[in-house]
C-alpha positions as CSV (number, residue, x, y, z in Angstrom):
1,M,-36.7,-20.5,77.4
2,S,-38.2,-23.5,76.5
3,N,-41.2,-25.1,77.0
4,T,-39.3,-27.7,78.7
5,F,-37.1,-25.7,81.0
6,I,-40.2,-23.8,81.7
7,S,-42.3,-26.1,82.8
8,F,-40.0,-28.8,85.0
9,F,-39.2,-25.9,86.4
10,N,-43.0,-24.5,87.0
11,N,-43.1,-28.6,88.5
12,G,-40.2,-28.1,90.5
13,W,-41.9,-25.5,92.4
14,K,-44.6,-26.7,93.0
15,H,-43.5,-29.4,94.3
16,I,-42.6,-27.2,97.5
17,V,-44.8,-24.3,97.5
18,D,-48.2,-26.5,97.5
19,L,-49.4,-26.8,100.4
20,E,-51.0,-29.7,99.0
21,A,-47.3,-30.7,99.9
22,Y,-47.2,-30.0,102.9
23,D,-44.9,-32.8,104.2
24,H,-41.8,-31.4,101.2
25,L,-42.2,-28.3,103.5
26,L,-42.2,-29.7,106.5
27,F,-39.2,-32.0,106.0
28,V,-37.8,-28.3,104.7
29,M,-38.5,-26.3,107.8
30,T,-38.2,-28.6,110.3
31,L,-34.2,-29.1,109.3
32,C,-33.3,-25.2,109.4
33,A,-35.7,-25.5,113.0
34,A,-32.0,-26.0,114.8
35,F,-30.0,-23.7,112.9
36,T,-29.9,-19.9,113.7
37,I,-29.9,-16.5,112.0
38,K,-26.5,-16.5,112.4
39,E,-25.9,-19.8,110.1
40,I,-27.8,-19.3,107.0
41,K,-25.3,-20.5,105.0
42,S,-25.2,-24.0,106.6
43,I,-29.0,-23.2,106.4
44,L,-28.6,-22.8,102.9
45,I,-25.5,-25.7,102.1
46,I,-28.4,-28.2,104.2
47,V,-31.5,-27.3,101.8
48,T,-28.5,-28.0,98.9
49,A,-27.7,-31.4,100.5
50,F,-31.7,-31.9,100.4
51,T,-31.7,-31.4,96.9
52,I,-29.1,-33.4,95.6
53,G,-29.3,-36.1,96.5
54,H,-33.9,-35.6,95.2
55,C,-31.6,-35.4,92.2
56,L,-30.0,-38.4,92.2
57,T,-33.0,-40.3,93.4
58,L,-34.9,-38.6,89.9
59,I,-31.8,-39.6,87.8
60,L,-32.0,-42.7,88.8
61,C,-36.1,-43.2,88.7
62,A,-35.6,-41.9,85.5
63,F,-33.7,-44.9,84.3
64,N,-36.1,-47.0,86.2
65,L,-33.4,-48.2,87.9
66,I,-35.2,-48.2,91.8
67,P,-38.9,-48.7,92.4
68,T,-40.8,-46.0,93.4
69,D,-44.3,-47.7,95.3
70,P,-46.1,-44.4,96.9
71,K,-47.9,-46.6,99.2
72,I,-44.1,-47.5,101.1
73,I,-43.4,-44.0,100.2
74,D,-46.8,-42.8,101.9
75,K,-44.9,-44.0,105.4
76,I,-40.9,-43.3,105.4
77,I,-41.6,-39.9,104.9
78,P,-43.1,-39.0,107.3
79,L,-40.3,-41.3,109.4
80,T,-37.7,-38.8,108.2
81,I,-39.2,-36.1,109.5
82,M,-39.6,-37.8,113.1
83,L,-36.2,-38.4,113.1
84,T,-35.4,-35.0,111.9
85,S,-37.4,-33.5,114.7
86,I,-35.5,-36.3,117.2
87,S,-32.2,-35.8,116.1
88,N,-33.1,-31.2,116.4
89,V,-33.7,-31.7,120.1
90,Y,-30.8,-34.6,120.7
91,T,-27.8,-32.7,118.7
92,Y,-28.5,-29.5,119.9
93,N,-26.1,-28.4,121.5
94,S,-23.1,-29.5,120.1
95,R,-22.0,-27.9,117.1
96,N,-20.5,-29.8,115.4
97,K,-22.5,-32.8,115.8
98,K,-25.4,-31.2,115.1
99,L,-23.7,-29.6,111.5
100,K,-22.8,-33.4,110.6
101,L,-25.7,-35.1,111.7
102,K,-28.1,-32.6,109.1
103,Y,-25.3,-32.8,106.1
104,F,-26.2,-36.8,106.4
105,I,-30.2,-36.3,107.0
106,A,-30.3,-34.3,104.5
107,L,-28.3,-36.3,101.8
108,I,-30.2,-39.1,102.7
109,F,-33.5,-37.8,103.2
110,G,-34.1,-36.2,100.7
111,L,-32.7,-39.6,98.5
112,I,-36.0,-40.5,99.9
113,H,-37.6,-37.6,99.4
114,G,-37.3,-37.7,95.9
115,L,-39.2,-40.7,96.0
116,A,-42.1,-38.9,95.9
117,F,-40.9,-37.0,93.0
118,A,-40.2,-39.7,91.2
119,G,-43.3,-40.4,89.7
120,N,-44.9,-37.3,88.6
121,F,-41.1,-36.3,86.1
122,T,-40.5,-39.8,85.5
123,A,-43.9,-39.8,84.0
124,M,-44.0,-35.4,82.2
125,M,-40.3,-37.8,80.3
126,F,-40.4,-37.2,76.3
127,D,-37.4,-38.4,76.0
128,T,-35.1,-40.1,77.0
129,N,-32.3,-36.9,77.8
130,I,-32.1,-35.9,81.1
131,I,-30.4,-33.0,81.3
132,L,-33.2,-29.7,81.0
133,P,-34.7,-31.9,82.2
134,L,-32.9,-33.0,85.4
135,F,-31.9,-30.1,86.3
136,S,-35.2,-27.4,85.8
137,F,-37.4,-29.6,87.6
138,N,-34.7,-29.3,90.0
139,L,-34.0,-26.1,89.5
140,G,-37.2,-25.2,90.4
141,I,-37.2,-26.9,93.7
142,E,-34.2,-25.4,94.8
143,I,-35.8,-21.8,94.6
144,G,-39.2,-23.3,96.0
145,Q,-36.7,-25.0,99.3
146,I,-34.8,-20.9,98.9
147,F,-38.0,-19.5,99.3
148,I,-39.1,-21.3,102.2
149,V,-36.6,-21.0,103.8
150,S,-36.3,-17.2,103.9
151,I,-40.1,-17.4,105.2
152,F,-39.5,-19.2,107.6
153,I,-35.7,-17.1,108.4
154,L,-37.8,-14.0,108.7
155,I,-40.6,-15.3,110.7
156,L,-37.5,-16.8,113.0
157,F,-35.8,-13.0,111.9
158,I,-39.3,-11.8,114.1
159,Y,-39.2,-14.1,117.0
160,T,-36.2,-14.1,118.0
161,K,-35.5,-9.6,117.2
162,Y,-38.3,-8.2,118.2
163,I,-39.9,-11.2,120.4
164,K,-37.3,-11.7,122.4
165,G,-37.8,-15.4,121.9
166,N,-35.2,-17.6,123.0
167,H,-34.0,-19.5,120.3
168,L,-34.1,-23.3,122.4
169,T,-37.1,-23.0,122.8
170,W,-38.4,-21.6,118.4
171,N,-36.8,-25.4,117.8
172,T,-38.6,-27.6,120.4
173,F,-42.2,-25.9,119.4
174,I,-40.5,-26.7,115.5
175,S,-39.1,-29.8,116.2
176,G,-42.2,-31.1,118.3
177,A,-45.3,-29.6,115.8
178,G,-42.7,-31.1,113.2
179,F,-42.5,-33.8,115.4
180,G,-46.5,-34.5,116.1
181,I,-47.8,-33.6,112.5
182,A,-45.7,-36.3,111.5
183,G,-46.2,-38.8,113.2
184,T,-50.2,-37.9,112.1
185,I,-49.6,-38.7,108.4
186,F,-47.6,-41.9,109.6
187,L,-50.2,-42.9,111.2
188,N,-53.0,-42.1,108.4
189,S,-51.2,-43.2,105.9
190,F,-52.0,-47.4,107.1
191,T,-56.2,-46.6,106.4
192,Q,-55.7,-44.7,103.1
């Protein structure tokens, strides 16, 4: 395995599992909150749609086709979490509406979240061949997301199976917490 692959994979992994990058963790958890244990396939599809979205952004940024401004990105990312939280509550009882909206949200908001990754990704690029770095970076992100989602699903399983918690309560709590934390991040982005 090449050093390039390992380096980019590790950076992709760290971007997701790093507790200092909690906005991305928060988005993934909020995105998954509306789904039950039985909907694991839908969760994995949504997480992959998110990865595809930010992969497209990384390609565009690597070729300098779209600008990245950290000050703007730091304001938009919390808004994506807040909108996801609202959609969780709004579409909870409508499965078809929920799936279509969640796939769209994951893909479009993945494009936006990709802007946060783009600065580091393009800074790491040493040549014009982006295929291996792009693949390994996104593989690291995808594996990291699956790791986070696995922990999330385990906690959901314990909550529903052993604590006998209601999924609607779970969705409302996670979505509300996501909205509140993202709202705080959004407001704090104006003071930095």
